[in-house]
C-alpha positions as a Markdown table, in Angstrom:
| # | Residue | x | y | z |
|---|---|---|---|---|
| 1 | Met | 29.3 | 20.5 | 5.6 |
| 2 | Ser | 29.8 | 24.3 | 5.8 |
| 3 | Asn | 29.1 | 26.2 | 9.0 |
| 4 | Ser | 26.3 | 28.1 | 7.4 |
| 5 | Leu | 24.5 | 25.0 | 6.2 |
| 6 | Ser | 25.0 | 23.4 | 9.6 |
| 7 | Ser | 23.4 | 26.4 | 11.3 |
| 8 | Arg | 20.5 | 26.4 | 8.9 |
| 9 | Leu | 19.8 | 22.7 | 9.5 |
| 10 | Arg | 19.9 | 23.2 | 13.3 |
| 11 | Arg | 17.4 | 26.0 | 13.1 |
| 12 | Ile | 14.8 | 24.3 | 11.0 |
| 13 | Leu | 15.1 | 20.5 | 11.5 |
| 14 | Pro | 15.1 | 18.3 | 14.5 |
| 15 | Leu | 18.5 | 16.7 | 15.2 |
| 16 | Arg | 17.3 | 13.2 | 14.4 |
| 17 | Thr | 16.1 | 14.3 | 11.0 |
| 18 | Ile | 19.4 | 16.1 | 10.3 |
| 19 | Val | 21.3 | 12.9 | 11.1 |
| 20 | Arg | 19.0 | 10.8 | 8.9 |
| 21 | Val | 19.4 | 13.3 | 6.0 |
| 22 | Leu | 23.2 | 13.2 | 6.3 |
| 23 | Ala | 23.2 | 9.4 | 6.5 |
| 24 | Ala | 21.2 | 9.2 | 3.2 |
| 25 | Arg | 23.5 | 11.7 | 1.5 |
| 26 | Ala | 26.6 | 9.9 | 2.7 |
| 27 | Gly | 25.4 | 6.6 | 1.4 |
| 28 | Ala | 24.6 | 8.0 | -2.0 |
| 29 | Ala | 28.0 | 9.7 | -2.2 |
| 30 | Ala | 29.8 | 6.5 | -1.3 |
| 31 | Ala | 27.9 | 4.6 | -4.0 |
| 32 | Arg | 29.1 | 7.0 | -6.7 |
| 33 | Leu | 32.7 | 5.9 | -6.0 |
| 34 | Arg | 31.9 | 2.7 | -7.9 |
| 35 | Pro | 30.1 | 1.8 | -11.1 |
| 36 | Ile | 26.4 | 1.2 | -11.1 |
| 37 | Gln | 25.6 | -2.5 | -10.6 |
| 38 | Glu | 23.4 | -4.3 | -13.1 |
| 39 | Arg | 20.9 | -5.1 | -10.4 |
| 40 | Val | 17.3 | -4.8 | -9.4 |
| 41 | Tyr | 16.9 | -3.5 | -5.8 |
| 42 | Ile | 13.4 | -4.2 | -4.5 |
| 43 | Ala | 12.7 | -2.5 | -1.2 |
| 44 | Ala | 9.7 | -2.6 | 1.2 |
| 45 | Asn | 9.6 | -0.2 | 4.1 |
| 46 | Arg | 7.8 | -2.8 | 6.2 |
| 47 | Asp | 8.9 | -5.8 | 8.2 |
| 48 | Gly | 8.3 | -9.3 | 6.8 |
| 49 | Glu | 8.3 | -10.7 | 3.3 |
| 50 | Leu | 7.6 | -8.9 | 0.1 |
| 51 | Arg | 3.9 | -8.6 | -0.7 |
| 52 | Gly | 1.6 | -7.3 | -3.3 |
| 53 | Asn | 3.2 | -5.7 | -6.4 |
| 54 | Leu | 6.7 | -6.3 | -5.1 |
| 55 | Ala | 6.1 | -10.0 | -4.6 |
| 56 | Glu | 4.5 | -10.4 | -8.1 |
| 57 | Ile | 7.4 | -8.5 | -9.8 |
| 58 | Gln | 10.1 | -10.4 | -7.8 |
| 59 | Arg | 8.5 | -13.7 | -8.7 |
| 60 | Ala | 8.3 | -12.8 | -12.4 |
| 61 | Leu | 11.9 | -11.5 | -12.5 |
| 62 | Thr | 13.2 | -14.7 | -10.8 |
| 63 | Gly | 11.5 | -16.7 | -13.5 |
| 64 | Leu | 13.4 | -15.1 | -16.3 |
| 65 | Asn | 16.2 | -16.9 | -18.2 |
| 66 | Pro | 18.8 | -15.5 | -17.6 |
| 67 | Thr | 17.7 | -14.3 | -14.2 |
| 68 | Pro | 18.9 | -10.8 | -13.4 |
| 69 | Ser | 20.6 | -10.0 | -10.2 |
| 70 | Ile | 18.0 | -9.1 | -7.6 |
| 71 | Leu | 18.4 | -7.7 | -4.1 |
| 72 | Cys | 15.3 | -7.7 | -2.0 |
| 73 | Glu | 15.0 | -5.9 | 1.4 |
| 74 | Thr | 12.2 | -5.4 | 3.9 |
| 75 | Gly | 11.9 | -3.7 | 7.2 |
| 76 | Ser | 11.4 | -0.1 | 8.3 |
| 77 | Glu | 14.4 | 2.2 | 8.7 |
| 78 | Ser | 12.6 | 4.0 | 11.5 |
| 79 | Glu | 13.9 | 3.7 | 15.0 |
| 80 | Arg | 12.6 | 0.5 | 16.7 |
| 81 | Arg | 10.3 | 0.6 | 19.7 |
| 82 | Gly | 11.9 | 0.0 | 23.1 |
| 83 | Gly | 15.6 | 0.0 | 24.1 |
| 84 | Leu | 17.8 | 3.0 | 24.5 |
| 85 | Pro | 16.9 | 5.9 | 22.2 |
| 86 | Ile | 20.5 | 6.5 | 21.1 |
| 87 | Leu | 20.9 | 2.8 | 20.1 |
| 88 | Gly | 17.7 | 3.1 | 18.0 |
| 89 | Leu | 19.0 | 6.2 | 16.3 |
| 90 | Val | 22.3 | 4.6 | 15.5 |
| 91 | Ser | 20.6 | 1.5 | 14.1 |
| 92 | Ala | 18.3 | 3.7 | 12.0 |
| 93 | Val | 21.2 | 5.7 | 10.6 |
| 94 | Ala | 23.1 | 2.6 | 9.6 |
| 95 | Arg | 20.1 | 1.3 | 7.8 |
| 96 | Ile | 19.5 | 4.5 | 6.0 |
| 97 | Phe | 23.2 | 4.8 | 4.9 |
| 98 | Leu | 23.1 | 1.2 | 3.6 |
| 99 | Arg | 19.8 | 1.6 | 1.8 |
| 100 | Ser | 20.8 | 4.9 | 0.2 |
| 101 | Tyr | 24.0 | 3.2 | -1.0 |
| 102 | Arg | 22.0 | 0.4 | -2.5 |
| 103 | Val | 19.6 | 2.8 | -4.2 |
| 104 | Ala | 22.5 | 4.7 | -5.8 |
| 105 | Ser | 24.4 | 1.6 | -6.8 |
| 106 | Ser | 21.5 | -0.3 | -8.5 |
| 107 | Arg | 20.4 | 0.0 | -12.1 |
| 108 | Leu | 16.7 | -0.4 | -11.2 |
| 109 | Val | 15.0 | 0.4 | -7.9 |
| 110 | Ile | 11.4 | -0.6 | -7.2 |
| 111 | Val | 9.5 | 0.5 | -4.1 |
| 112 | Asp | 5.8 | 0.4 | -3.1 |
| 113 | Asp | 5.6 | 3.0 | -0.3 |
| 114 | Tyr | 7.4 | 6.0 | 1.3 |
| 115 | Phe | 11.1 | 5.2 | 1.2 |
| 116 | Phe | 13.2 | 7.8 | 3.0 |
| 117 | Pro | 16.6 | 7.1 | 1.5 |
| 118 | Ile | 15.4 | 8.1 | -2.0 |
| 119 | Tyr | 14.3 | 11.6 | -1.2 |
| 120 | Pro | 17.0 | 13.8 | 0.4 |
| 121 | Val | 19.6 | 13.1 | -2.3 |
| 122 | Lys | 20.2 | 14.0 | -6.0 |
| 123 | Lys | 19.3 | 10.9 | -8.0 |
| 124 | Arg | 22.3 | 9.4 | -9.7 |
| 125 | Pro | 22.2 | 9.4 | -13.5 |
| 126 | Gly | 21.7 | 5.9 | -14.9 |
| 127 | Val | 19.6 | 4.7 | -11.9 |
| 128 | Thr | 15.8 | 4.2 | -12.6 |
| 129 | Ile | 13.4 | 4.4 | -9.7 |
| 130 | Val | 9.9 | 3.1 | -10.0 |
| 131 | Gln | 7.1 | 3.5 | -7.4 |
| 132 | Val | 4.5 | 0.7 | -7.6 |
| 133 | Trp | 2.3 | 2.2 | -4.9 |
| 134 | His | 0.7 | -0.3 | -2.4 |
| 135 | Ala | -2.8 | 1.1 | -2.8 |
| 136 | Cys | -5.0 | 1.2 | -5.9 |
| 137 | Gly | -7.2 | 4.2 | -6.7 |
| 138 | Ala | -7.1 | 7.5 | -4.9 |
| 139 | Phe | -9.1 | 7.3 | -1.7 |
| 140 | Lys | -7.5 | 8.7 | 1.5 |
| 141 | Arg | -5.2 | 11.7 | 1.2 |
| 142 | Phe | -1.5 | 10.9 | 1.2 |
| 143 | Gly | 1.9 | 12.3 | 0.4 |
| 144 | Arg | 2.0 | 16.1 | -0.2 |
| 145 | Ala | -1.8 | 16.2 | -0.1 |
| 146 | Thr | -1.4 | 15.9 | 3.7 |
| 147 | Leu | 1.1 | 18.8 | 4.0 |
| 148 | Glu | 0.6 | 20.7 | 7.2 |
| 149 | Ala | -1.9 | 18.2 | 8.5 |
| 150 | Glu | -1.4 | 17.4 | 12.2 |
| 151 | Trp | 0.3 | 14.1 | 11.4 |
| 152 | Gly | 1.7 | 15.0 | 7.9 |
| 153 | Ala | 4.9 | 16.6 | 6.8 |
| 154 | Asp | 5.4 | 20.3 | 7.1 |
| 155 | Gln | 6.9 | 22.7 | 4.6 |
| 156 | Ile | 10.2 | 22.9 | 6.4 |
| 157 | Phe | 10.7 | 19.1 | 6.4 |
| 158 | Leu | 9.7 | 19.1 | 2.7 |
| 159 | Glu | 12.5 | 21.5 | 1.8 |
| 160 | Trp | 15.1 | 19.1 | 3.1 |
| 161 | Val | 13.3 | 15.8 | 2.4 |
| 162 | Pro | 11.2 | 16.3 | -0.8 |
| 163 | Ile | 9.0 | 13.2 | -0.2 |
| 164 | His | 8.2 | 11.1 | -3.2 |
| 165 | Ala | 10.8 | 12.9 | -5.3 |
| 166 | Asn | 13.1 | 11.1 | -7.8 |
| 167 | Tyr | 10.6 | 8.6 | -9.2 |
| 168 | Asp | 11.0 | 8.0 | -13.0 |
| 169 | Leu | 7.7 | 6.2 | -13.1 |
| 170 | Thr | 4.7 | 5.7 | -10.8 |
| 171 | Leu | 2.1 | 3.0 | -11.5 |
| 172 | Val | -1.6 | 4.0 | -10.9 |
| 173 | Ser | -4.7 | 2.0 | -11.6 |
| 174 | Ser | -6.5 | 4.7 | -13.7 |
| 175 | Ala | -5.4 | 7.6 | -15.8 |
| 176 | Ser | -8.1 | 9.7 | -14.2 |
| 177 | Ile | -6.2 | 9.8 | -11.0 |
| 178 | Ala | -2.8 | 10.6 | -12.5 |
| 179 | Pro | -3.2 | 14.3 | -11.6 |
| 180 | Ile | -3.9 | 13.4 | -8.0 |
| 181 | Tyr | -0.7 | 11.3 | -7.7 |
| 182 | Ala | 1.3 | 13.9 | -9.5 |
| 183 | Glu | 0.2 | 16.5 | -6.9 |
| 184 | Ala | 0.6 | 14.1 | -4.0 |
| 185 | Phe | 4.1 | 13.1 | -5.1 |
| 186 | Gly | 5.2 | 16.4 | -6.5 |
| 187 | Gln | 6.1 | 14.7 | -9.8 |
| 188 | Pro | 5.3 | 15.5 | -13.5 |
| 189 | Val | 2.0 | 14.0 | -14.5 |
| 190 | Glu | 3.8 | 12.5 | -17.5 |
| 191 | Thr | 5.6 | 10.1 | -15.1 |
| 192 | Ile | 2.4 | 8.7 | -13.7 |
| 193 | Ser | 1.0 | 5.9 | -15.8 |
| 194 | Ala | -2.0 | 3.6 | -15.8 |
| 195 | Ala | -0.9 | 2.0 | -19.1 |
| 196 | Phe | 1.0 | -0.9 | -17.5 |
| 197 | Gly | -1.7 | -2.1 | -15.1 |
| 198 | Ile | -1.2 | -3.1 | -11.4 |
| 199 | Pro | 0.7 | -6.3 | -11.0 |
| 200 | Arg | -1.0 | -7.6 | -7.8 |
| 201 | Thr | -4.4 | -7.4 | -9.5 |
| 202 | Asp | -3.4 | -10.3 | -11.8 |
| 203 | Ala | -4.1 | -12.7 | -9.0 |
| 204 | Leu | -7.6 | -11.3 | -8.5 |
| 205 | Leu | -8.9 | -11.5 | -12.0 |
| 206 | Pro | -10.7 | -14.8 | -13.1 |
| 207 | Ser | -8.2 | -17.5 | -13.7 |
| 208 | Pro | -7.3 | -21.0 | -12.5 |
| 209 | Arg | -4.6 | -19.4 | -10.3 |
| 210 | Arg | -7.3 | -17.4 | -8.5 |
| 211 | Asp | -9.5 | -20.4 | -8.1 |
| 212 | Ala | -6.7 | -22.4 | -6.6 |
| 213 | Ala | -5.7 | -19.5 | -4.3 |
| 214 | Glu | -9.3 | -19.2 | -3.0 |
| 215 | Arg | -9.5 | -22.9 | -2.3 |
| 216 | Ala | -6.2 | -22.8 | -0.4 |
| 217 | Val | -7.1 | -19.8 | 1.8 |
| 218 | Arg | -10.5 | -21.2 | 2.6 |
| 219 | Glu | -8.9 | -24.5 | 3.6 |
| 220 | Arg | -6.2 | -22.7 | 5.6 |
| 221 | Leu | -8.9 | -20.7 | 7.5 |
| 222 | Ala | -11.0 | -23.8 | 8.0 |
| 223 | Leu | -13.9 | -22.4 | 6.0 |
| 224 | Arg | -15.2 | -25.7 | 4.8 |
| 225 | Asp | -18.9 | -25.7 | 5.9 |
| 226 | Gly | -20.4 | -23.6 | 3.1 |
| 227 | Arg | -21.6 | -20.8 | 5.3 |
| 228 | Thr | -21.6 | -17.3 | 3.8 |
| 229 | Thr | -18.4 | -15.4 | 4.8 |
| 230 | Ile | -18.2 | -11.8 | 5.8 |
| 231 | Leu | -14.8 | -10.2 | 5.6 |
| 232 | Tyr | -14.3 | -7.3 | 8.1 |
| 233 | Ala | -11.2 | -5.4 | 7.0 |
| 234 | Pro | -11.0 | -1.9 | 8.6 |
| 235 | Thr | -8.1 | 0.4 | 8.2 |
| 236 | Phe | -6.0 | 1.7 | 11.1 |
| 237 | Arg | -6.4 | 4.9 | 13.0 |
| 238 | Gly | -3.4 | 7.1 | 13.9 |
| 239 | Ala | -0.6 | 8.9 | 12.1 |
| 240 | Asp | 1.7 | 6.0 | 11.5 |
| 241 | Leu | 2.7 | 2.4 | 12.4 |
| 242 | Lys | 4.0 | 3.5 | 15.9 |
| 243 | Gly | 0.5 | 4.7 | 17.0 |
| 244 | Ala | -1.7 | 2.5 | 14.8 |
| 245 | Ala | -4.9 | 1.3 | 16.4 |
| 246 | Ser | -8.2 | -0.2 | 15.3 |
| 247 | Pro | -11.2 | 1.0 | 17.3 |
| 248 | Glu | -13.8 | -1.8 | 17.9 |
| 249 | Leu | -16.7 | -0.2 | 15.9 |
| 250 | Leu | -18.2 | -3.6 | 15.0 |
| 251 | Asp | -20.4 | -5.2 | 17.7 |
| 252 | Ile | -19.4 | -8.8 | 16.9 |
| 253 | Ala | -21.8 | -10.3 | 19.5 |
| 254 | Ala | -24.8 | -8.3 | 18.1 |
| 255 | Leu | -23.9 | -9.3 | 14.5 |
| 256 | His | -23.8 | -13.0 | 15.6 |
| 257 | Arg | -27.1 | -12.8 | 17.3 |
| 258 | Ala | -28.7 | -11.2 | 14.2 |
| 259 | Leu | -27.2 | -13.5 | 11.6 |
| 260 | Gly | -27.2 | -16.8 | 13.4 |
| 261 | Ser | -25.5 | -19.9 | 12.1 |
| 262 | Glu | -25.7 | -19.2 | 8.4 |
| 263 | Tyr | -22.7 | -16.9 | 8.4 |
| 264 | Arg | -19.1 | -16.6 | 9.5 |
| 265 | Leu | -17.1 | -13.5 | 10.1 |
| 266 | Ile | -13.5 | -13.2 | 9.0 |
| 267 | Val | -11.6 | -10.4 | 10.8 |
| 268 | Arg | -8.5 | -9.0 | 9.0 |
| 269 | Leu | -7.0 | -6.0 | 10.8 |
| 270 | His | -4.5 | -3.7 | 9.2 |
| 271 | Pro | -0.9 | -4.9 | 9.4 |
| 272 | Phe | 0.1 | -1.8 | 11.4 |
| 273 | Val | -2.3 | -2.8 | 14.2 |
| 274 | Glu | -0.5 | -5.0 | 16.7 |
| 275 | Ser | -3.3 | -5.6 | 19.2 |
| 276 | Ala | -5.8 | -8.3 | 18.4 |
| 277 | Met | -9.5 | -7.6 | 18.2 |
| 278 | Arg | -11.5 | -8.8 | 21.2 |
| 279 | Ile | -13.7 | -11.7 | 20.2 |
| 280 | Pro | -16.6 | -12.5 | 22.6 |
| 281 | Pro | -16.4 | -16.1 | 23.8 |
| 282 | Glu | -20.1 | -16.6 | 23.3 |
| 283 | Val | -19.9 | -16.3 | 19.5 |
| 284 | Gly | -18.1 | -19.7 | 19.2 |
| 285 | Asp | -16.8 | -20.4 | 15.7 |
| 286 | Phe | -18.6 | -17.5 | 14.2 |
| 287 | Val | -15.3 | -15.5 | 14.0 |
| 288 | Val | -12.1 | -16.4 | 12.2 |
| 289 | Asp | -9.2 | -14.1 | 12.9 |
| 290 | Ala | -7.2 | -13.8 | 9.7 |
| 291 | Ser | -5.1 | -10.8 | 10.8 |
| 292 | Ala | -1.9 | -12.9 | 10.8 |
| 293 | Glu | -2.4 | -13.9 | 7.2 |
| 294 | Pro | 0.4 | -12.2 | 5.2 |
| 295 | Asp | -1.4 | -11.7 | 1.9 |
| 296 | Val | -4.6 | -9.6 | 2.1 |
| 297 | Asn | -5.3 | -10.4 | -1.5 |
| 298 | Glu | -5.7 | -14.0 | -0.6 |
| 299 | Val | -7.9 | -13.2 | 2.4 |
| 300 | Met | -10.1 | -11.2 | 0.1 |
| 301 | Leu | -10.8 | -14.3 | -1.9 |
| 302 | Ala | -12.3 | -16.0 | 1.2 |
| 303 | Gly | -14.9 | -13.2 | 1.7 |
| 304 | Asp | -18.3 | -13.5 | 0.0 |
| 305 | Ile | -19.1 | -10.0 | 1.4 |
| 306 | Leu | -16.7 | -7.2 | 2.4 |
| 307 | Val | -17.3 | -4.8 | 5.3 |
| 308 | Ser | -14.7 | -2.0 | 5.5 |
| 309 | Asp | -14.5 | 1.6 | 6.4 |
| 310 | Tyr | -11.7 | 3.7 | 4.8 |
| 311 | Ser | -9.4 | 1.0 | 3.5 |
| 312 | Ser | -8.2 | 1.0 | -0.1 |
| 313 | Ile | -8.9 | -2.7 | -0.1 |
| 314 | Ile | -12.2 | -1.7 | -1.7 |
| 315 | Phe | -10.6 | -1.2 | -5.1 |
| 316 | Glu | -9.1 | -4.7 | -5.4 |
| 317 | Tyr | -12.2 | -6.3 | -3.9 |
| 318 | Ala | -14.3 | -4.6 | -6.6 |
| 319 | Leu | -12.5 | -6.8 | -9.1 |
| 320 | Leu | -14.2 | -9.8 | -7.5 |
| 321 | Asn | -17.7 | -8.4 | -8.2 |
| 322 | Arg | -18.9 | -9.1 | -4.7 |
| 323 | Pro | -21.0 | -6.9 | -2.4 |
| 324 | Met | -19.5 | -4.3 | -0.1 |
| 325 | Ala | -20.8 | -2.2 | 2.9 |
| 326 | Phe | -19.1 | 0.5 | 4.9 |
| 327 | Leu | -19.3 | 0.7 | 8.7 |
| 328 | Ala | -18.2 | 4.2 | 9.4 |
| 329 | Pro | -19.6 | 5.7 | 12.6 |
| 330 | Asp | -16.5 | 8.0 | 13.0 |
| 331 | Leu | -16.7 | 9.3 | 9.4 |
| 332 | Ala | -16.9 | 13.0 | 10.4 |
| 333 | Ala | -13.8 | 12.8 | 12.7 |
| 334 | Tyr | -11.9 | 10.7 | 10.1 |
| 335 | Glu | -12.7 | 13.1 | 7.3 |
| 336 | Arg | -11.4 | 16.1 | 9.5 |
| 337 | Glu | -8.2 | 14.2 | 10.4 |
| 338 | Arg | -7.3 | 12.5 | 7.2 |
| 339 | Gly | -9.6 | 13.5 | 4.3 |
| 340 | Phe | -10.5 | 11.9 | 1.0 |
| 341 | Phe | -10.0 | 12.7 | -2.6 |
| 342 | Phe | -13.7 | 12.2 | -3.4 |
| 343 | Gly | -17.0 | 12.4 | -1.6 |
| 344 | Tyr | -17.1 | 9.4 | 0.7 |
| 345 | Arg | -20.8 | 8.7 | 0.8 |
| 346 | Thr | -21.4 | 9.0 | -2.9 |
| 347 | Gly | -18.0 | 7.6 | -4.0 |
| 348 | Val | -17.8 | 4.2 | -2.2 |
| 349 | Pro | -19.4 | 1.2 | -3.9 |
| 350 | Gly | -21.9 | 0.3 | -1.2 |
| 351 | Pro | -24.1 | 1.6 | 1.6 |
| 352 | Val | -22.5 | 3.6 | 4.5 |
| 353 | Met | -23.7 | 2.6 | 7.9 |
| 354 | Glu | -23.2 | 3.8 | 11.5 |
| 355 | Glu | -24.5 | 0.8 | 13.5 |
| 356 | Thr | -24.0 | -3.0 | 13.5 |
| 357 | Glu | -27.8 | -3.5 | 13.5 |
| 358 | Gln | -28.0 | -1.6 | 10.1 |
| 359 | Leu | -25.3 | -3.8 | 8.7 |
| 360 | Ala | -27.0 | -7.0 | 9.9 |
| 361 | Arg | -30.3 | -6.0 | 8.2 |
| 362 | Trp | -28.5 | -5.2 | 5.0 |
| 363 | Ile | -26.8 | -8.6 | 4.9 |
| 364 | Gln | -30.1 | -10.4 | 5.7 |
| 365 | Ala | -32.0 | -8.6 | 3.0 |
| 366 | Lys | -29.5 | -9.8 | 0.3 |
| 367 | Gln | -30.4 | -6.9 | -1.9 |
| 368 | Phe | -26.9 | -6.2 | -3.1 |
| 369 | Asp | -26.2 | -3.6 | -5.8 |
| 370 | Leu | -23.5 | -5.3 | -7.8 |
| 371 | Gln | -23.9 | -2.9 | -10.7 |
| 372 | Arg | -22.6 | -0.3 | -8.4 |
| 373 | Val | -19.6 | -2.5 | -7.7 |
| 374 | Arg | -18.9 | -3.1 | -11.4 |
| 375 | Ala | -19.1 | 0.6 | -12.2 |
| 376 | Phe | -16.7 | 1.3 | -9.4 |
| 377 | Ala | -14.2 | -1.3 | -10.8 |
| 378 | Ala | -14.5 | 0.0 | -14.3 |
| 379 | Ala | -13.8 | 3.6 | -13.2 |
| 380 | Ser | -10.9 | 2.5 | -11.0 |
| 381 | Phe | -9.0 | 0.3 | -13.4 |
| 382 | Asp | -8.0 | 1.0 | -16.9 |
| 383 | Val | -6.2 | -2.3 | -17.4 |
| 384 | Met | -7.9 | -5.6 | -16.3 |
| 385 | Asp | -6.3 | -8.2 | -18.5 |
| 386 | Gly | -4.3 | -10.2 | -16.0 |
| 387 | Arg | -1.0 | -9.4 | -17.7 |
| 388 | Ala | 0.2 | -6.4 | -15.7 |
| 389 | Thr | 3.2 | -8.2 | -14.2 |
| 390 | Glu | 4.3 | -9.5 | -17.6 |
| 391 | Arg | 4.0 | -6.1 | -19.1 |
| 392 | Phe | 5.9 | -4.5 | -16.2 |
| 393 | Val | 8.8 | -6.9 | -16.7 |
| 394 | Ser | 8.9 | -6.5 | -20.5 |
| 395 | Asp | 8.2 | -2.8 | -20.8 |
| 396 | Val | 9.7 | -1.4 | -17.6 |
| 397 | Ala | 12.2 | -3.7 | -15.9 |
| 398 | Leu | 14.1 | -5.1 | -18.8 |
| 399 | Pro | 14.6 | -1.8 | -20.6 |
| 400 | Ala | 15.7 | -0.2 | -17.4 |
| 401 | Leu | 18.3 | -3.0 | -16.8 |
| 402 | Arg | 19.6 | -2.3 | -20.3 |
| 403 | Gly | 20.1 | 1.3 | -19.4 |
| 404 | Glu | 17.3 | 2.4 | -21.7 |
| 405 | Pro | 14.7 | 5.0 | -20.8 |
| 406 | Ile | 11.2 | 3.7 | -20.0 |
| 407 | Arg | 8.7 | 4.5 | -22.7 |
| 408 | Ile | 5.6 | 5.9 | -20.8 |
| 409 | Pro | 2.5 | 6.2 | -23.1 |
| 410 | Pro | 1.2 | 9.8 | -23.0 |
| 411 | Ala | -1.9 | 10.4 | -20.9 |
| 412 | Ala | -4.1 | 11.0 | -24.0 |
| 413 | Thr | -3.7 | 7.4 | -25.2 |
| 414 | Arg | -4.8 | 5.9 | -21.9 |
| 415 | Gln | -8.3 | 4.4 | -21.7 |
């Protein structure tokens, strides 16, 4: 690296970011010394197993005959909590180098979230990168739409790490939100497509598979007594996974007193939140904590009613045609801090409430507006045929593995 470039980097980027950028570029450069491998690299920037779209795609690819070479990887490349800071940085740099090498040496790369090793490098010709974003719809602001926010990226960082760059294709649930994703990712709108569908929604549409999954999760959570189930699934507060928290805005004891023995409450906190929700001992078996369940789509199937706040879970849940309500007493503060792509109160498919007592009265009244839910689902999903994963494999993965360009239908042809 030249002295002038080194000087510029020191002036405008923190040392840790400089090191991470250089690690990504070194990994990509090393990969170019060898031919591209005919391989699918599926990467999740979270700990644990593949979930959602990535799990559906991996399962479908594994079922092919012949089965293509598939490399799956999970876990954040960020520095771990605890321990000596220098050891955390060294470990993060090693992960970034290796992941950047794997990106640049794989014929097809599939991610479902922010993935740092992709961005600060020039994409290698012959490598196809597909973003199958982990959230449907366009709800909370993300990507470049949060530029200069207190917790978002700034312009200086973006110059060196053009976040969400280098995607050949991004899947979205509706063509109407393609311009939003194009702006948030800084990508041409022609690369944003709703034509293929969203793989993880296949399991939520009516089918024997969905019925079996619902029976299994209800059995796993010991929901065998026929009581109406309320799924409480709030999103996290905070900038990222390191500071994620879930304020206890729902008064569980008050809800239990109001609803009595006819209901059960399933609590499913966001995976970023490490601390468990406090459950009052007097509520007995009213509460089932499902936060440790790995697949939120399966937990959704166990809920007869959804109570959320600002979580994108509402898009997938709408496919079940079940009632939703929104407990959002901190709406004004959240809107200032994070912001939405549409008017919250008029855009969500259910009533917005500030107090647990309001929620209890709504549940007891049983006057649910399912037409509003159906309209929300119809506006949010262009493709609801249960074949999105099959279409992704045949129209995206296999052509990419053959070194062919992906044919993305133009926006005008999308429903």
